[in-house]
Structure formats: structure tokens, C-alpha cells
N, C-alpha and C positions, 0 to 999 in steps of 0.2 A: 432666727430660731433663741428660742428663752431655754436656757441649761437650768437656772433656777432665775427667783424673780429679778438679783439684780445681775447675773450673768449669762450675757449671750453669745450666739456662735456670728462669727464674721468673717468665718475662710474665705474660703474659695472651692471649686471643682476644676479641675484638669483634664479635659477630655481631650486635649490636643496631642500631649508627650505618649508616643511608644514606647520607648524604654527607658522605665528608671535607673536610675544611676547609671546610664549607656549600658544597663545589660537585663534587667527583667522585664517582659513581658506586661503591658499593664492593660490586657481588652477592655476592662470595665472603667479605665480611666482611674486618678488617684485625686482624694482631696488633701488640700494644706490647710488645717484646721488652724486658728487664731480665735481667741475669747475676748469679749470687755466686758471686765467688772466694773460697777458704777456706783460710787458710795460718794461719802465729803472728796474722795480721791478717785482719779478714778485709772485706774490701769488697765492696759492691752497687752498680750498676752502671745510673744509671738507674732512674726510678721510672715507672709508667703513668698513662693517661687516670683523671680523678676515679674515672667510672662504676664503675670494676675495682678499687678501692682495697683493700677489705678482702680479694679475693681471693688481690690483691697479696702483703698482708701475711702471708695463711694460706700462700702460698709461700715465700715467706722463713723463717717458723717451721718448716715442714716441710724446707726445705734445709737450717739448720743446726741442727736438734736440740738446740735447746736453749742456742746458743751468740747471741751480740748482736753485730751487725755493728760496727765499726770506723767503718769509712768509708763515707758515698754519693758516689760519683762522678756526679756532672751536669755530662752531656756538652752538653746544651742543651736550652734553657727553651722549647722552645714545648709548649703546655699537654697536649698528649698525651703528653707525657712526663715532664713534670716538677709536673703536679698535685696529686700523691700527698707531695711530698716535706714539708708540715708534717705531716702525719699520721707520715711516718713518722719523722719529729724527736719528736713527742711518743711515737710508743713506745717509742723508741732515742734515749733525752735524751744520752747519754756519747757517741753516735756522730759524729763531725766531719761535717764536708760540703764534699768536694772540687770545686774548679769555679773557671772563669776571671773575673777582675775584673767582667768588662761582665757575668755571669752574675749576679751575688751582689747588682748595683745591678738587673737586673732582677726579681731575686726579692723584692727591697723594694718595686716598683711592684706583682706580682703580690700578692706575703700582705703588705705591709706590715714587713716584716723581713727583714734579710740575715742573721742566723743571724750577727752581729759575734763574737760568743764561742765559735762554734763552726768559724769561715772557718779552710781553709786552700786559699789562691789559687795555682792554679798555669797558668803560660803554656807556651812552645814551650819541648820541651826538662825541662822539669820533672820531676822522679821521684817516687816513692814507692814506700819497698818494703813490703810485707806479710809479708816473711821470706823464703822462698823465690823468691817472683814479688816481680817489679820493674817498674814500670806505669812507663812515659814518654806524655810529655802531647805535643800535637801541636795546635799552632792550626789551626782549618779557618775561617775568616773566613767569612762571605755562602757557606756551603754548609750550610743555607741562613739562616742568620741570623749576627748579628756574633759573639755569643760562643760558636761550636761549637767545642769540642776532641774529637779523637779519642786513643784510649787505644791504645798496643802493649803488651803484656804480652809482656817478653823470652823467659821459661822455655818459656809452652807457642804462643810467636810467634802468638798470637792476635790482630788486629787491632780491637777495639772501635769500627765506623768512623760513628758514631751516624746518621743520615740519608742517608748516604752506602751503596750498592748496597741501600737498602732496597725494596719491591714491596707493592703491592695483596694483599690474600688473607689470609684465617687463615691460621694454622698446619693447620688439619684443613677444608681444603678440598683440593678435589679436583686443584686446577690444576696441571700439570706444567712448563706453561711458562712459567720464572722471566722469560725476557727481555718477552712479551709487558706482563704487568700492571708488571712493574719500568720497561719505557719511558715504559712509561703516566705510573707516576709521578715518574718521573726529569724528561721533560719537562713535564710539570704542573707540578710544584714548585719544582726545582733549574734548570730547564733556561735560564735567566736568567743564570744563575751559573757558564758555561762556562769563564770564565778560570779562575775561583777552586777550578774544580773539577779543572783542570788541573794546578795551583799543588799540591793535596792529592795528585794522586796519582805526582807529581814525589818530595815528599817520603814515600811512601810505595816508590816502587819503591826505595831507599835500605834498607826493614824485611826483615826474613826473615819472612814471613808466609806460614802453613800453612792459618788458618782466619780467616774475617771473620766478628766476632756483628755484623749492624748492628741498628738500633732496630727494622724493620720487615718480615717475612720471615722465609724460613730462615737459618737460619746457615749459610754455605758451607764445605765443607772438601774440595775436587775440584773438579781442573781451573779453580783461580784469573786464571786467563790468559785464560779465557774471558770472563767478567764484568769483569775492568777490562779487557779488550782493547772491551767491547762501552764502558765508560762511557769509555775514551780513544774513542770515536767518536762517541759524546753531546757530549761536552762540547768538542768541537772543532768540531762544528757538518759531520762531514763527512757523507753518506748511507751507512746501512747498508744496502740493498735496490737494488738498479739496478730501475727502474722506474715508474711515474706512480700517484701520485696522484691523482684529481680530486674537488673538492671543489663541489658546488655548489647552486643555489638556482631555484628553480622557482615561480611562479605558477601559470599554469595546464597547464602539462605539456609545453610547445612546448622549455622550455631544458634539462627533464630528457626529451627523446626527441632533441637535439643529442647530450649526454653520453652516452647510453645507444649512441647509433649509434657516437661514440668511441670508447668502452671497447671493443667488440664490433670495431672494427678492428685495435684495437691488440694485443685478446686474439689478432686470427686471425696477428697478426704476431709472436705470441711474447712479446711485453710483460707483463709484470705486471702489474696495475692494479688500485688499491683505490679505491671509491667512497663518496664519504659524502653523504646528503643533507643538508643542516645544519641543517633545520629538524625534522629525524624523530631524528639520529643522536645519541648522546654526544661532545659535544663535543670532550672529552678524547680520544676515540679517531680523532677525525677528524687533532687539532691532532700526535697522535700519529705518523699516518699520514704527515703531511706534511713531519715530520723523516724518518721512516723513510725516504723512498722519494726517488731522484736527481734526480727532474723532478715537477711539478704542473702542474694545468690549472685556471684558477679560472675557473668560471662561473657568470654572475648576470645578472639584471633590471636596465634601470636605474628608479629608482624612489624618486621625489619629488626627482628632476634628480637624485640620487645612486644607490646601491646598495641590492640590500636584506637587514634588518637582520642579520641571522645572520651574511652573509658579511661585514658593516661588522668583527661581532664575531670571525669565523673569523679574520680579517686581524688584527684589533688582536692576536689570543693569539699572530698568529707573530712580529708585530715585535716584541712585547715578549718574547721570547724568544730573540732577536735571530736569526732566521730569515736564512739567508745560503748561498750557495755550491750551489745548485742553478739548474735549467732552467726557468723557467715562460713557460705559453703561457695564454691567455684564448680563453672565447668571453661573448659579450655578447648581451643582447635588450633592443630597444627597440622600440616599434612608430611612434613618428615624431624622438623625438632620442636613438638610441643614445652613451651617453657613460658606460657600466659601467668599458670597461678605461681607458679616463684616470682615473675616478676609482682605481682598483684599482694603476694604476702609482703616482699617488702616494703612495698609502698606504704602499707598499713601497719608497719614496724612501731612506731609512733603510738599509735590507736590505744589507749587502756581499757583492758576489759574485753578483750574480744574471746569469741570461744570459736574454733572453728571446727566444721563439722567431719567426722571419720570418712566419711563419704563425698567424693567428687567426682567429677565424671570429666572425661580425658576423651576426646573427639579424633580420629584421626584422616580430617577431610568429610565424613560422611560417617552419619550415623548408623552403627552397625550392631548386630546384636550383646558385641560385648560393650558397646556405650548404652545402649539401650538399657540393659541389666544394673548399669550403675544409676541411670537416672530415676529408673524404680529407687535404689538402695538411698539415694538423698533422700529424694520423696518421701519413704519413710521417715528417714531418720528429723526431716524438717516439722514431717505430721505429728510429731511426739510432743 
């Protein structure tokens, strides 16, 4: 696939891996993207996961039609992008390795060598001329590892964005909704580092960008303002959609009944609602909804003088990703000593700019007339 006249896509699709990074379900697979820039000198942008090294090296040979690469640019050392470096270095012994100083330290850790006789160390503002194409390197620490750099080709106005603007899904999948899987990818993997993403977006704003080439997902070459706008929203922890996410656990169905009653009333009031059963859903999807919507209701049982384990895990996912700037309501259930709301509020203490609803719901075993009225009041408040 040609990105531009001089830039070719040489990545691969992974339809084998079931859990990305050992935790994220990827039913539509994922792509490991790599690119070849051909000029007086040839640069290869990043490698691929070790399970696809042979296919990737074949792609390089086909794209270059007999030429040998002069440079391998390593933007990110996470193994899904770096684990084929040694095989590349062996296949092309004259090629230089271009990366940040921190990345070369990581290469020593991963491979037992930092390619000291082949290093080209780059940092903020460093340039590499390929002939007609000049590459400028921009540091992007903690987006989402400390060694990350991104690369700008001023000739074709292309930003090679490392893991930024990536998404789940192989390139041959039928998923046309970029935002859904890009959001799940961003919030799950990069979401903790909003401040660092904001810093990178400010650097990118100074560049004239026509095309974004990420390390996962499709090349972005139109309506870039849409993608950049979403990244700005996500990384500043603002709500993307007005509505209510409801996340719940239920042991015998009584808490679930309360959630269903609340969701029905909210929907009747014209409120957009997303409901997640934390014991059964994809946890990453539930976390995605929590960050997408402007309001959330947490509903769970008191359990061992604490809260149900799936809810505890869910809240941990939120707080470790800097959950903030939201309205939060609660439903608790406890047959003799309900204390779930107290526990959940305690877990959220370090979150910033949370507004708690005045109305919450307390269930003593099963929904009754009193708790039904509380559900009505909570629905009315969330519908304002």
C-alpha cells in the first residue's frame, strides 16, 4: 500500500493473538504497522511483533525491490514494535539504527546489545536527511513509555505518531467505526498519561500535517481535525458524550433490578445510557464507557464488609487512569449493614473534580417502595 509516492506501508495483520498486552480482547485482531521511506537513502520505520518477523522482512524486500535499507528508525521499544530489530540488523548489516538514548538502553536489556557501532542517537529537534525527505524527531516521553519519539517528514507532511492515534483491529477487518476501538485502545493503554499526550499535541500543532501514520490501525489522511479533537478530549479527561454510564455487580439479581429500573427511567427521559455488568462484560469496554460519558452510576453490593470484587477492580481501573471531571451517583445493596457507598467514595477520594449526586439508592436486600422512590429521585437528578 502506498501512503505517498515515496512512503509504503509494510506492516502486518495479527489475527492470531486473542489478548493484546495479555489483557485486552481483540476479536478483530490488530495491525503492527511499519513503513518504508525511499529516497537517496532508505529508512524503515519500526519493526513488528516477533511472530510476524518473516512476513515483515518479505514485505521490506518486496517494497524495496532489491535496495537495502540505510536506516531503521525505532520510535518505541514495546515488543510488538521492536522485537524484530535483531533479525533486521542481521539481514541488513550495513543499516544504522536510529533511536533515542533511552531506547538503546532498553535494547541492551531486551537483546543483550545496544548496537553501539551502528547507533544514531536522536532527541528533540534532531534531523535526518534521506535526500529529498528530511525527518525531524520529536520526543514524546510517557506516551506511553519514556523512550518514545515520533517522526515528522516535512516533505510529504507525514507524522509517524508511534502508538498515538492507534486502534485495535486488523487492517483487513470490517470495523468502520474508528472512534470505538481507538477510544478503548487509548483509554486502556495510554489513558493514565493525559498530560503527556497534551504536551505532544501542542508540539504537533506547530507542524503542517497532512497524514498520520500510527503503529496500530489505519493511516489517517483526511479529516485530521476529527481525530486530533478526540485525542484532545480524551487526554484532557473531558466527557465526549452527554449521558450516563451505569456499571454494576449483582449477586442474586436485586441490584441488577434496580439498575434496570434506573436505566429505563433515564432512557424514558431522553438520556443516553450505557449499562455494564462488570462480572460478564469486557472490563475495558466498561472503562471506555466510564470515560466517554459525562455521568456514571456505580451499583454494587456490600461484600465481606467491602464491595464486590469486580467493582473494586473497575474503580481501580478508573483511578489509575486519572478519572476526573464527572458526576457520580451510587446504588448500594446490603442485607444488614450496607456500606458500599462509603467504600466506593473512599476509593475515589484522589480523583479530581468529581461531583456526587445528592440522591443515591440504598437497597436492603430487595427493591421496595422506599428504594423505588430513591431510584426515581436519582433518575430525575441525572436527567437534568
